[in-house]
TINU-649714 format. One line per 3 residues: number of its first residue (from 1); their letters; for each residue y, z, x of N, C-alpha, C. Coordinates in steps of 0.1 Angstrom, whole numbers, plus 2048, in hexadecimal, padded with zeros to 3 digits. Layout:
BEGIN
NUM	A	Y:Z:X:Y:Z:X:Y:Z:X | ...
END
This chain:
BEGIN
1	MKV	775:40A:683:77C:3FD:686:773:3F1:684 | 777:3E8:67C:76F:3DC:679:776:3D0:680 | 76F:3C9:688:775:3BD:68F:76C:3B1:68B
4	LIK	772:3A7:686:76B:39B:682:76E:38F:68B | 764:38A:692:766:37E:69A:761:372:693 | 76A:368:692:766:35C:68A:762:350:693
7	KAK	757:34A:68F:753:33D:695:752:33E:6A4 | 749:346:6AA:747:347:6B8:739:341:6BC | 739:338:6C5:72D:332:6CA:726:33B:6D3
10	VIV	719:33E:6D1:712:349:6D8:70B:343:6E5 | 70E:349:6F0:708:345:6FD:6FF:351:701 | 6F4:354:6FB:6EB:35E:6FE:6DD:359:6FD
13	PDS	6D7:354:708:6CA:34D:708:6BF:354:701 | 6BF:361:702:6B4:369:6FC:6B6:36B:6ED | 6C1:367:6E8:6C4:36A:6D9:6C0:35E:6D1
16	SFH	6BC:361:6C5:6B8:356:6BB:6C5:34F:6B7 | 6D0:354:6BA:6DD:34D:6B6:6E2:345:6C2 | 6DB:343:6CC:6E0:33C:6D8:6E4:32E:6D4
19	HKT	6F0:32A:6D8:6F7:31D:6D6:6FA:31B:6C7 | 6F9:326:6BF:6FE:325:6B1:70C:32B:6B0 | 713:326:6A6:721:32B:6A3:720:334:697
22	VDI	725:341:69A:723:34B:690:730:354:68F | 731:35B:684:73A:366:682:733:373:687 | 73B:37C:68C:736:389:691:73E:394:68C
25	LIV	738:39E:685:73F:3A9:680:73B:3B5:689 | 745:3BC:68F:743:3C7:698:74A:3D3:691 | 742:3DD:68E:747:3E9:687:744:3F5:690
28	NGI	74F:3FC:695:74F:407:69D:746:405:6AA | 747:3F9:6AF:740:3F6:6BC:732:3F1:6BA | 72D:3F0:6AD:720:3EB:6AA:720:3DD:6A4
31	IKE	717:3D4:6A8:716:3C7:6A2:710:3C9:694 | 719:3C8:68A:714:3CB:67D:70E:3BF:676 | 713:3B3:679:70F:3A7:672:711:39B:67A
34	IGK	708:392:67A:709:385:681:706:37A:677 | 70E:370:675:70C:365:66C:719:35F:667 | 719:35C:65A:725:358:653:72A:363:64B
37	ISS	735:369:64F:73A:376:64A:747:373:643 | 748:379:637:755:378:62F:75B:385:62D | 755:390:631:75B:39E:62E:768:3A0:636
40	KAD	770:3A9:632:77D:3AC:638:77B:3B5:644 | 784:3B4:64D:784:3BD:659:792:3C1:65D | 792:3CB:665:79F:3D0:66A:7A6:3C6:674
43	KTV	79E:3BF:67B:7A3:3B5:684:79A:3A9:683 | 7A0:39D:685:799:391:685:79C:389:692 | 792:385:699:794:37D:6A5:78F:36F:6A2
46	EGE	797:365:6A4:793:357:6A1:79B:34E:6AA | 796:342:6AC:79D:338:6B4:793:32C:6B7 | 799:322:6BD:792:316:6C0:788:318:6CB
49	NLH	77C:312:6CA:772:312:6D5:76F:320:6DA | 76D:329:6D1:76A:337:6D5:75B:338:6D8 | 758:33F:6E3:74A:341:6E8:748:350:6E9
52	VSA	73C:355:6E8:738:363:6EB:72C:364:6F3 | 72C:36D:6FC:720:370:705:71F:37F:706 | 714:383:70D:713:391:711:71F:394:71A
55	GFM	723:3A1:71A:72F:3A5:722:72C:3A1:731 | 736:39D:737:735:398:745:732:3A4:74E | 72B:3A1:759:727:3AC:763:72C:3A6:771
58	DMR	734:3AE:778:738:3AB:786:731:3B3:790 | 72B:3AC:79A:723:3B3:7A4:72B:3B7:7B0 | 738:3B5:7B1:740:3B8:7BD:74F:3BA:7BA
61	AFS	753:3C6:7BA:761:3C9:7B9:764:3D6:7C1 | 770:3D7:7C5:774:3E3:7CD:77E:3EB:7C5 | 77C:3F8:7C5:785:402:7BF:78D:408:7C9
64	MEP	79A:409:7C7:7A3:410:7D0:7A5:41F:7CD | 79F:423:7C2:79E:431:7BE:790:435:7C0 | 78D:441:7C6:797:44A:7CD:79C:445:7DA
67	GHE	7A8:449:7DE:7AD:447:7EB:7BA:43F:7EB | 7BB:434:7E3:7C7:42C:7E3:7CA:428:7D5 | 7CD:432:7CD:7CF:42F:7BF:7DC:427:7BC
70	SME	7E5:427:7C6:7F1:41F:7C4:7EE:410:7C4 | 7E3:40C:7CA:7DF:3FE:7CA:7D7:3FA:7BD | 7CF:403:7B8:7C7:401:7AC:7C1:40E:7A8
73	SLE	7C3:412:79C:7BD:41E:796:7B0:41A:78F | 7A8:423:78B:79C:420:783:7A0:41A:776 | 7AB:41F:770:7B0:41A:764:7B4:40B:765
76	SLA	7BC:408:76F:7C0:3FA:770:7B5:3F1:774 | 7AC:3F6:77C:7A0:3EE:780:798:3EB:773 | 795:3F5:76B:78D:3F3:75F:794:3E9:755
79	LAA	7A2:3EA:754:7A9:3E2:74B:7A9:3D3:750 | 7AA:3D1:75D:7A9:3C3:763:79B:3BE:760 | 791:3C6:762:784:3C1:75F:782:3BD:750
82	AKG	787:3C6:747:786:3C3:739:78D:3B6:735 | 799:3B5:73B:7A1:3A9:739:79A:39C:73D | 792:39E:748:78A:393:74D:77D:391:747
85	GFT	779:399:73D:76D:397:735:761:39F:73B | 764:3A8:744:759:3B0:74B:757:3BE:744 | 74B:3C0:740:748:3CD:73A:741:3D7:744
88	QVA	73C:3D1:74F:736:3D9:75A:73A:3D3:767 | 73D:3DC:771:742:3D8:77E:73B:3E0:788 | 735:3DA:792:72F:3E1:79D:73A:3E4:7A8
91	IMP	73C:3F1:7AB:747:3F5:7B4:741:3F7:7C2 | 747:3F1:7CB:743:3F2:7D9:747:400:7DF | 740:405:7E9:741:413:7ED:74D:416:7F6
94	NTE	756:40C:7F9:761:40E:803:76D:414:7FD | 76B:420:7F7:776:428:7F2:779:433:7FC | 783:43B:7FA:785:447:803:785:453:7FA
97	PII	77B:45C:7FB:76F:45A:804:766:44F:800 | 75D:44B:809:753:441:807:749:446:7FC | 744:43D:7F4:73A:441:7E9:72D:443:7F0
100	ESK	72A:44F:7F4:71D:453:7FA:719:461:7F7 | 71E:466:7EC:71A:473:7E7:718:473:7D8 | 711:47C:7D3:70F:47D:7C4:71C:47F:7BD
103	ASI	725:487:7C3:732:489:7BD:73A:47C:7BC | 739:474:7C6:741:467:7C5:73B:45E:7BA | 72E:45E:7B9:728:456:7AE:72C:45C:7A0
106	KYF	72C:469:79F:72F:46F:792:73E:46C:78E | 747:46B:798:755:468:796:756:45B:78E | 74F:450:791:750:444:78A:748:445:77D
109	QHF	73D:44C:77D:735:44D:770:73E:455:766 | 745:45F:76A:74D:467:761:758:45E:75B | 75E:456:763:769:44D:75E:763:443:754
112	SEN	757:43E:757:752:433:74F:74D:438:741 | 74C:445:73F:747:44A:732:751:446:727 | 75E:445:72A:768:443:720:76F:436:722
115	SLT	769:42D:72A:770:420:72D:768:415:727 | 770:40A:723:769:3FE:71F:761:3F8:729 | 766:3F8:736:75E:3F2:741:757:3FD:749
118	DLL	74A:3FC:74B:742:405:753:745:401:762 | 74A:40B:76A:74C:409:778:740:410:77F | 737:407:783:72A:40C:788:729:40D:797
121	PTS	729:419:79D:72A:41A:7AB:71E:416:7B3 | 720:40E:7BD:715:40C:7C7:717:417:7D2 | 70D:419:7DA:70E:423:7E5:70D:41D:7F2
124	AVT	714:423:7FC:713:41F:80A:705:420:80F | 701:417:817:6F4:418:81E:6F5:421:82A | 700:421:831:702:429:83D:70E:432:83B
127	KDT	70D:43E:842:718:448:841:725:442:845 | 72F:444:83C:73C:43F:83F:73C:430:841 | 732:429:83D:730:41A:83F:732:416:84E
130	KGE	72E:41E:857:730:41B:865:723:414:86B | 718:413:863:70D:40C:868:704:414:872 | 706:421:872:6FF:429:87D:6F4:432:878
133	DFT	6F6:437:86C:6EC:441:866:6EB:43F:857 | 6DF:442:852:6DD:440:843:6E4:44B:83B | 6E8:447:82F:6EB:450:824:6DE:455:81E
136	DMY	6DF:45F:814:6D4:464:80D:6D1:45B:801 | 6CB:44F:804:6CA:445:7FA:6C2:448:7EE | 6B7:44F:7F0:6AE:453:7E4:6B6:45C:7DB
139	DLL	6BD:466:7E0:6C5:46F:7D8:6D0:468:7D1 | 6D6:45F:7D8:6E1:457:7D2:6DC:44E:7C7 | 6D0:448:7C9:6CA:440:7BF:6C7:448:7B2
142	EAG	6C2:454:7B4:6BF:45D:7A9:6CC:461:7A1 | 6D7:462:7A9:6E4:466:7A3:6EA:45A:79B | 6E5:44E:79D:6EA:443:796:6F0:438:79E
145	ALA	6EE:437:7AB:6F4:42C:7B3:6ED:41F:7AE | 6F6:415:7AC:6F1:408:7A6:6E9:400:7B1 | 6EE:400:7BD:6E8:3F9:7C8:6ED:3FF:7D5
148	FTD	6E9:3F9:7E0:6ED:3FE:7ED:6F3:3F3:7F6 | 6FF:3F7:7FC:706:3ED:803:711:3F5:80B | 715:3EF:816:721:3F4:81D:72E:3EC:819
151	GHK	72D:3E5:80E:738:3DF:808:73E:3D3:811 | 74A:3D4:815:750:3CA:81D:74C:3CA:82C | 745:3D4:82F:740:3D5:83D:731:3D1:83E
154	PLW	72E:3C7:847:721:3C3:848:718:3CD:84F | 70B:3CD:84B:701:3D6:852:6FD:3CF:85F | 705:3D3:86A:703:3CC:877:6F7:3D1:87E
157	NSD	6F2:3DD:87B:6E7:3E3:882:6D9:3DE:87B | 6D2:3D6:883:6C6:3D0:87E:6BB:3DA:87A | 6BA:3E5:882:6B1:3EF:87F:6B4:3F6:872
160	ILF	6C1:3F9:870:6C5:3FF:863:6C2:3F6:857 | 6C5:3E9:858:6C2:3E0:84D:6B3:3DF:84A | 6AB:3DE:855:69C:3DD:853:696:3E9:84D
163	KTL	69A:3F5:852:695:401:84C:69A:404:83E | 6A6:3FF:83B:6AB:401:82D:6A3:3F8:823 | 6A0:3EC:827:697:3E4:81F:68A:3EB:81C
166	QYL	684:3F1:826:677:3F8:825:679:404:81C | 684:40B:81E:687:418:817:689:416:808 | 690:40B:805:694:409:7F7:689:402:7EF
169	YPK	680:3FC:7F6:676:3F3:7F0:66E:3FB:7E5 | 669:407:7E7:661:40E:7DD:669:410:7D0 | 676:411:7D1:67F:413:7C6:684:406:7C0
172	KAL	681:3FB:7C7:685:3EE:7C2:695:3ED:7C1 | 69C:3F5:7C9:6AA:3F5:7C9:6B0:3E9:7D2 | 6BB:3E4:7CE:6C1:3D8:7D4:6C9:3DC:7E0
175	LMN	6C7:3D6:7EB:6CF:3D7:7F7:6D9:3CB:7F8 | 6E5:3CD:7F9:6EF:3C2:7F9:6F6:3C3:807 | 6F7:3B7:80D:6FE:3B6:81A:708:3AB:81A
178	RAE	713:3AD:821:71D:3A3:824:719:39C:831 | 716:38F:830:711:387:83B:71C:383:845 | 71E:38C:84F:728:389:859:724:390:866
181	EPT	723:388:870:720:38E:87E:72E:392:883 | 730:3A0:884:73E:3A4:886:744:3A1:894 | 73C:3A0:89E:741:39D:8AB:746:38E:8AC
184	LSI	741:385:8A3:745:378:8A3:752:376:89B | 754:37E:891:75F:37D:889:76B:386:88C | 76A:38E:897:774:397:89A:782:390:89D
187	FGQ	78C:395:898:79A:390:899:79C:383:891 | 792:37E:88A:793:371:883:79C:373:877 | 7A3:369:873:7AD:369:868:7A9:360:85D
190	MHE	7A2:355:860:79E:34A:856:792:343:85C | 78E:339:854:782:331:858:785:32A:866 | 77C:32A:86F:77E:323:87B:77B:314:879
193	GTC	785:30C:87C:784:2FE:87A:791:2F7:87E | 793:2EB:87A:79E:2E3:87E:7AB:2EA:879 | 7AB:2EF:86D:7B7:2F6:868:7BB:302:870
196	STM	7B1:30A:873:7B5:316:87B:7BA:312:889 | 7B5:308:88F:7BA:303:89C:7C8:2FE:89B | 7CB:2F6:890:7D8:2F1:88F:7E2:2FC:88B
199	MGT	7DE:306:884:7E7:311:881:7E8:31C:88C | 7E0:31A:896:7E0:324:8A1:7DB:332:89D | 7D1:332:895:7CC:33E:88F:7BD:340:893
202	KGI	7BA:34C:897:7AC:34F:89B:7A3:34D:88F | 798:346:891:78F:343:886:783:34B:886 | 77D:34B:87A:770:352:877:766:347:876
205	PSE	75D:345:87F:753:33A:87F:749:33B:874 | 744:330:86F:739:330:865:72D:337:86B | 72B:336:878:71F:33C:87E:71F:34B:87D
208	AEE	72A:351:87B:72A:360:879:722:363:86C | 724:35B:862:71C:35D:856:70E:359:857 | 70C:34D:85D:6FF:347:85F:6F5:350:867
211	LMV	6FA:356:872:6F2:35E:87A:6ED:36B:873 | 6F6:371:86B:6F2:37D:863:6E8:379:858 | 6EA:36E:852:6E0:36A:848:6D2:368:84E
214	MRD	6D2:361:859:6C6:35E:861:6BF:36B:865 | 6C7:375:86A:6C1:382:86E:6BB:389:862 | 6C3:38A:858:6BE:392:84C:6B2:38C:846
217	LKL	6B2:37F:845:6A6:378:83F:69A:37A:848 | 69B:37A:855:690:37C:85E:68B:38A:85D | 694:394:85B:68F:3A2:85A:689:3A4:84C
220	LEY	68E:39D:842:687:39E:835:679:398:835 | 678:38D:83C:66A:387:83D:661:390:845 | 666:395:850:65F:39E:859:65A:3AB:851
223	AGL	662:3B0:848:65F:3BC:840:653:3B9:837 | 651:3AC:833:645:3A9:82B:646:3AF:81D | 651:3B1:817:653:3B7:80A:652:3AC:7FF
226	EHD	64B:3AF:7F5:64A:3A6:7E9:64F:3AC:7DD | 657:3A5:7D5:65C:3AA:7C8:660:39E:7C0 | 65F:39F:7B3:663:394:7AA:672:393:7A8
229	NAL	679:39E:7AD:688:39E:7AD:68D:39E:7BB | 699:39C:7BD:69F:39C:7CB:69F:3AB:7D0 | 69C:3AC:7DD:69E:3B9:7E5:6AA:3B8:7EE
232	LHF	6AD:3AC:7F3:6B9:3AA:7FC:6C2:3A0:7F5 | 6CF:3A4:7F5:6D9:39C:7EE:6E4:39A:7F8 | 6E8:38D:7FA:6F3:389:802:700:389:7F9
235	SCI	70A:390:7FD:717:390:7F5:721:386:7FB | 726:37E:7F3:731:375:7F7:72E:36C:802 | 723:364:801:721:35A:80B:72B:34F:809
238	STE	72E:347:813:739:33D:813:736:330:81A | 72B:32F:821:728:323:829:71D:31B:824 | 71D:30E:828:712:305:825:705:309:82B
241	AAV	706:30E:838:6FA:313:83F:6F4:31E:838 | 6FB:328:833:6F6:333:82C:6EE:32F:81F | 6F4:326:818:6ED:321:80C:6E0:31B:80F
244	KLI	6DF:313:81A:6D3:30C:81E:6C8:317:822 | 6CD:321:82A:6C3:32B:82E:6BD:333:823 | 6C6:337:819:6C1:33F:80E:6B8:336:805
247	KKA	6BC:32A:803:6B3:321:7FB:6A5:320:801 | 6A4:31E:80E:697:31E:815:68F:32B:813 | 697:336:814:690:343:813:68B:345:805
250	KQK	692:341:7FB:68D:342:7ED:681:339:7EB | 681:32D:7F1:675:324:7F0:669:32A:7F6 | 66B:333:800:660:339:807:65B:346:7FF
253	GLP	663:349:7F5:65F:355:7ED:665:362:7F1 | 66E:362:7FA:675:36F:7FE:67D:374:7F3 | 67D:381:7F1:684:388:7E6:693:389:7EA
256	VSC	69B:37E:7E9:6A8:37E:7ED:6B1:378:7E2 | 6BE:37C:7E2:6C7:376:7D9:6D5:376:7DF | 6DF:370:7D9:6EC:36F:7DF:6F7:36C:7D4
259	DIA	703:36F:7D8:70E:36C:7CF:719:365:7D7 | 723:35F:7D0:72F:35B:7D6:73B:360:7CE | 747:361:7D4:753:365:7CE:759:359:7C6
262	AHQ	75E:35C:7BA:763:351:7B2:76E:349:7B9 | 776:350:7C0:781:349:7C7:77D:340:7D2 | 771:341:7D7:76C:338:7E1:76A:32A:7DD
265	LAF	769:328:7D0:768:31B:7CA:775:314:7C8 | 780:31B:7C9:78D:315:7C5:796:311:7D1 | 792:316:7DD:79B:313:7E9:793:30F:7F5
268	TDK	799:309:7FF:793:306:80C:79D:30B:816 | 799:30A:823:7A1:30E:82E:7AE:306:82F | 7AE:2FA:829:7BB:2F2:829:7C6:2F8:821
271	DLT	7C2:301:817:7CC:307:80F:7D4:312:816 | 7CF:316:822:7D5:321:829:7E1:31C:833 | 7E4:310:833:7EE:30B:83C:7FC:310:838
274	SFD	7FD:316:82C:80A:31C:828:80B:32B:82D | 800:330:833:7FF:33D:838:802:348:82D | 7FD:344:821:7FE:34D:815:7F3:358:817
277	SNL	7F8:364:818:7EE:36F:81B:7E5:372:80E | 7EA:36D:803:7E1:36F:7F7:7D5:366:7F7 | 7D4:35D:801:7C8:355:804:7C0:35A:80F
280	KVN	7C3:366:814:7BC:36B:81F:7B0:374:81A | 7A4:36F:81B:799:376:816:78E:376:820 | 784:37F:81E:778:37F:827:76C:380:81F
283	PPF	762:377:81F:763:36B:828:76E:362:825 | 773:35A:82F:77F:352:82D:77B:345:825 | 786:33F:820:784:332:819:77F:328:824
286	RGQ	774:321:821:76E:319:82B:772:30A:829 | 76A:301:82E:76D:2F2:82C:768:2ED:81F | 76C:2E0:81D:768:2DA:810:759:2D8:80F
289	NDV	752:2D5:81A:744:2D4:81A:73D:2E1:816 | 743:2EC:81A:73D:2F9:816:73F:2FC:807 | 74B:2F8:802:74D:2FA:7F3:743:2F1:7EC
292	KAL	741:2E5:7F0:737:2DC:7EA:729:2E3:7EA | 725:2E9:7F5:718:2EF:7F6:717:2FB:7ED | 722:303:7EB:722:30E:7E2:720:309:7D4
295	KKG	726:2FE:7D0:725:2F9:7C2:716:2F4:7C0 | 711:2EE:7CB:703:2E9:7CA:6F9:2F4:7C9 | 6FC:2FF:7D0:6F4:30B:7D0:6F4:312:7C2
298	LAD	6FF:311:7BC:700:317:7AE:6F8:30E:7A5 | 6F9:301:7A6:6F2:2F8:79D:6E3:2F9:79E | 6DE:2FB:7AA:6CF:2FB:7AC:6CA:309:7AB
301	GTI	6D2:313:7A9:6CD:321:7A8:6CB:329:7B5 | 6CF:323:7C0:6CF:32A:7CD:6D8:336:7CD | 6E4:333:7C7:6EE:33E:7C6:6EC:344:7B8
304	DVI	6EA:351:7B8:6E6:358:7AB:6F2:35C:7A2 | 6FD:360:7A9:707:367:7A2:715:363:7A8 | 71F:363:79F:72D:362:7A4:734:36F:7A1
307	VSD	73B:374:7AB:742:381:7AA:751:380:7AB | 758:38B:7A8:766:38A:7A9:76B:38E:7B7 | 764:396:7BE:768:39B:7CB:776:3A1:7CA
310	HRP	779:3A8:7C0:786:3AD:7BC:789:3B8:7C7 | 794:3B6:7CE:799:3C0:7D8:7A8:3C1:7D8 | 7AD:3CB:7D0:7BC:3CC:7CF:7C2:3D1:7DC
313	LDE	7CE:3CB:7DF:7D6:3CF:7EB:7E4:3CE:7E7 | 7EC:3D7:7EB:7FA:3D7:7E8:803:3CF:7F2 | 810:3CF:7EF:819:3C7:7F8:819:3CB:806
316	EHK	817:3D8:809:817:3DD:817:80B:3D8:81F | 800:3D3:818:7F4:3CE:81E:7F3:3BF:81D | 7FB:3B9:814:7FA:3AA:812:806:3A2:816
319	NLE	812:3A8:813:81E:3A1:815:823:3A2:824 | 81B:39D:82D:81D:39E:83B:81B:391:842 | 81D:390:84F:819:384:856:80A:382:854
322	FDL	806:376:854:7F8:373:850:7EE:37A:858 | 7F0:37B:865:7E6:381:86E:7E6:391:86D | 7F0:396:866:7F1:3A5:864:7EC:3A9:856
325	AEF	7EC:3A0:84D:7E8:3A3:83F:7D9:3A6:83F | 7D5:3AE:835:7C7:3B1:833:7C0:3A7:82B | 7B3:3A6:82C:7AB:39D:824:7A9:3A3:816
328	GVI	7A9:39A:80C:7A5:39E:7FF:7AF:399:7F4 | 7A9:396:7E9:7B1:391:7DD:7AB:398:7D0 | 7B3:399:7C6:7AE:39E:7B9:7A8:392:7B2
331	GLQ	79E:395:7A9:797:38A:7A3:791:38D:796 | 791:399:791:78A:39C:784:790:394:778 | 79D:392:778:7A3:38B:76C:7A1:37C:76D
334	TAF	79F:377:779:79E:368:77B:790:363:77E | 786:36C:780:779:368:784:773:35D:77B | 773:360:76E:76D:357:764:775:349:764
337	AAM	782:34A:764:789:33D:764:788:335:771 | 787:33C:77C:785:336:789:778:32F:789 | 76D:336:785:760:330:784:760:324:77A
340	NTH	766:326:76F:765:31B:764:76D:30F:769 | 778:311:771:780:306:775:77A:2FE:781 | 773:306:78A:76F:2FF:797:760:2FF:799
343	ADL	758:306:792:749:306:796:741:2FA:792 | 746:2F2:788:73F:2E6:784:731:2EA:77E | 731:2F5:776:725:2FA:770:726:2F8:761
346	DID	71B:2F5:75A:71B:2F6:74B:71D:304:747 | 721:306:73B:725:313:736:719:31D:736 | 70D:318:733:701:321:733:6FF:327:741
349	RLV	6FF:31F:74B:6FC:324:759:708:32C:75E | 714:329:75A:71F:331:75E:71F:33F:758 | 71C:33F:74C:71B:34C:745:70F:355:74B
352	SCL	704:34E:74E:6F9:355:754:6FD:35C:761 | 705:355:769:70A:35B:776:712:368:773 | 717:36A:767:71F:376:764:718:380:75B
355	TDR	70C:37D:756:706:386:74C:6F8:38A:750 | 6EE:381:74E:6E0:385:751:6DC:385:760 | 6E1:37C:768:6DD:37C:776:6E1:389:77D
358	PRK	6EE:38D:77D:6F2:399:784:6EA:3A5:77F | 6E8:3A6:772:6E1:3B2:76C:6D3:3B2:771 | 6CC:3A6:771:6BE:3A6:776:6BD:3AB:784
361	LLN	6C6:3A7:78D:6C6:3AB:79B:6C8:3BA:79D | 6D0:3BF:794:6D4:3CE:795:6CB:3D6:78B | 6C1:3D0:785:6B8:3D8:77D:6BF:3DE:771
364	LNL	6C8:3D7:76B:6CF:3DC:75F:6CB:3D3:753 | 6CB:3DA:747:6C6:3D3:73B:6D1:3C9:737 | 6CD:3BE:732:6D6:3B4:72C:6DA:3B9:71E
367	PLF	6E7:3B9:71A:6EB:3BD:70D:6E4:3B5:702 | 6E1:3BB:6F7:6DB:3B4:6EC:6E5:3AE:6E3 | 6E2:3A2:6DE:6EB:39C:6D4:6E3:39B:6C7
370	VEG	6E2:3A6:6C0:6DB:3A7:6B3:6E2:3B1:6AA | 6E0:3B0:69D:6E7:3B9:694:6E1:3C7:697 | 6EA:3D1:697:6E7:3DF:69A:6E8:3E3:6A9
373	AKA	6EA:3D9:6B1:6EC:3DC:6C0:6FA:3E0:6C3 | 6FC:3E8:6CD:70A:3EB:6D2:710:3DE:6D7 | 71D:3DC:6D4:723:3D0:6D8:727:3D1:6E7
376	NLT	721:3C8:6EF:725:3C7:6FD:727:3B7:6FE | 733:3B3:6FB:735:3A4:6F9:742:3A0:6FF | 742:393:704:74E:38D:709:750:380:701
379	FFN	75D:37E:6FC:760:372:6F4:76A:36A:6FD | 768:35D:6FD:771:355:706:772:347:701 | 77C:340:705:77E:332:702:77D:32A:710
382	PDS	772:323:713:771:31C:720:77A:311:722 | 781:30C:717:789:300:718:798:303:718 | 79C:30F:717:7AA:313:716:7B0:313:724
385	SYT	7BB:30A:726:7C1:309:733:7CE:311:733 | 7D2:316:73F:7DE:31E:740:7E2:31F:74F | 7EE:323:751:7F3:326:75F:7F3:335:761
388	FKE	7EB:33A:76B:7EB:348:76D:7F8:34D:774 | 7FE:358:76E:80A:35D:773:809:36B:777 | 812:36F:780:812:37D:785:814:387:77A
391	KDI	81B:383:770:81D:38D:765:811:38F:75D | 807:386:75E:7FA:388:757:7F1:393:75E | 7F4:396:76A:7EB:39F:772:7ED:3AE:76D
394	VSK	7E2:3B4:76A:7E3:3C3:766:7DE:3CC:771 | 7D9:3C7:77C:7D6:3CF:787:7E3:3D4:78D | 7E3:3DF:794:7EF:3E4:79B:7F3:3DB:7A6
397	SKN	7E9:3D5:7AD:7EC:3CC:7B8:7EC:3BE:7B2 | 7F4:3B5:7B9:7F6:3A8:7B3:7F1:39D:7BD | 7E8:3A0:7C6:7E4:397:7D0:7D9:38D:7CB
400	SPF	7DE:384:7C2:7D5:37A:7BD:7D8:36C:7C3 | 7CE:365:7C7:7D1:357:7CC:7D3:34D:7C1 | 7D2:351:7B4:7D3:348:7A9:7E0:348:7A2
403	IGK	7EA:350:7A7:7F7:351:7A1:7FD:343:7A2 | 801:33E:796:807:330:796:7FD:325:795 | 7F0:328:795:7E6:31E:794:7E1:31B:786
406	DLK	7DE:30F:783:7D9:30B:776:7CA:30E:775 | 7C6:315:76B:7B8:319:769:7B3:315:75B | 7A6:314:759:7A0:311:74C:796:31B:749
409	GKI	797:322:73D:78E:32C:738:795:339:736 | 796:33D:72A:79D:34A:726:793:354:720 | 794:360:724:78D:36B:71D:795:36F:711
412	VAT	78F:36F:705:795:372:6F9:794:380:6F5 | 788:386:6F7:786:394:6F3:77A:39A:6FA | 77A:3A7:6FC:76E:3AE:703:76B:3BA:6FB
415	FHK	75E:3BC:6F8:75A:3C8:6F0:74F:3CF:6F8 | 750:3DD:6F8:746:3E5:6FF:748:3F3:6FB | 73D:3FA:6F8:73D:409:6F5:747:40D:6EB
418	GHH	748:405:6E1:752:409:6D6:760:406:6D9 | 763:401:6E5:771:3FD:6E9:772:3EE:6E8 | 77E:3E9:6E7:780:3DA:6E8:78E:3D7:6ED
421	IIN	78F:3CC:6F2:79D:3C7:6F6:79D:3B8:6F2 | 7A8:3B4:6EC:7AB:3A7:6E8:7B7:3A1:6EF | 7B5:397:6F7:7BF:391:700:7C9:389:6F8
END
């Protein structure tokens, strides 16, 4: 199969073609030629303002298989990822059973062998993600665990977190934690503020996130661990206070990193006055000052990565009264457009948040953009505007906060491991 892509602007900083507009010939999954190409191909991809980068990498998505395949199968998850431009996706361990055995890791590895999108399993830090006892992390790392986290559950046990940092340090493996003090957020439904008070809804205070960030950073400093890459990663921060704390920690030289969910840039707590359960997420949508702080953190490099935080949920879990509905939204198909529409970043920095930065944190190689390399590429038009509709969703679950919303930035095509998809 020969696929010719015409006039694509390259966004790959390490490439000699960076910021140049070129034609690209891909033959059986290999980048055969880069330049001005006139040869015939089986398929031709062309369009206005076409850009190309390394295939996108997502650091945080949830698989409902095994356990709840009716909400999302591996096939539909991988398809949603490919449609969103992602060739690699880090899978959180909160499946049924929990990803905490070699067999559970092999389950995802086996699927990924024949899939365009690699579904890369992370492993639970604690057994059954209860925060009480360690999993066999060294064995799981050898089996191929990408990183260690309890996923949507915070590591509430300080001793567990401290010892895990020490335990993983010799292997330079990344520990990822959700910054939430669970006793402060219990029964919370949305951000605690004027809106939650007016709506009569139990709030989740910003202090729940701030206290956990403070604790983790203090333990990281106490551990005295040094590394040129991050050892502790905060998943889905959402508050102005968290951004400031992490910025100070980085200035002190602590090996720490963080990400935000793409949807956090698009909404605030004021949007929840409609009690739309598709806007119920954790961490919750915060105030306008928090959103401004997240954008500033992206611009100055405090925030390293933007993730999809993709969590499929069916009607039985979402189409309920607001206080009964579960937290979570799908995001793989809309992550790039949400970022591009709301992050206020130039295209180079935005692409970096989806390509080289997550791979560096997870010790993965950045795909090469040279003739003879395997094609691991995402093609997109950052200026293409459209209204996202439910019929566009390929996930089995439809819990997207962007249905009916205007977005800017379309994925045109995704190539990886000899497979490709053209939207």
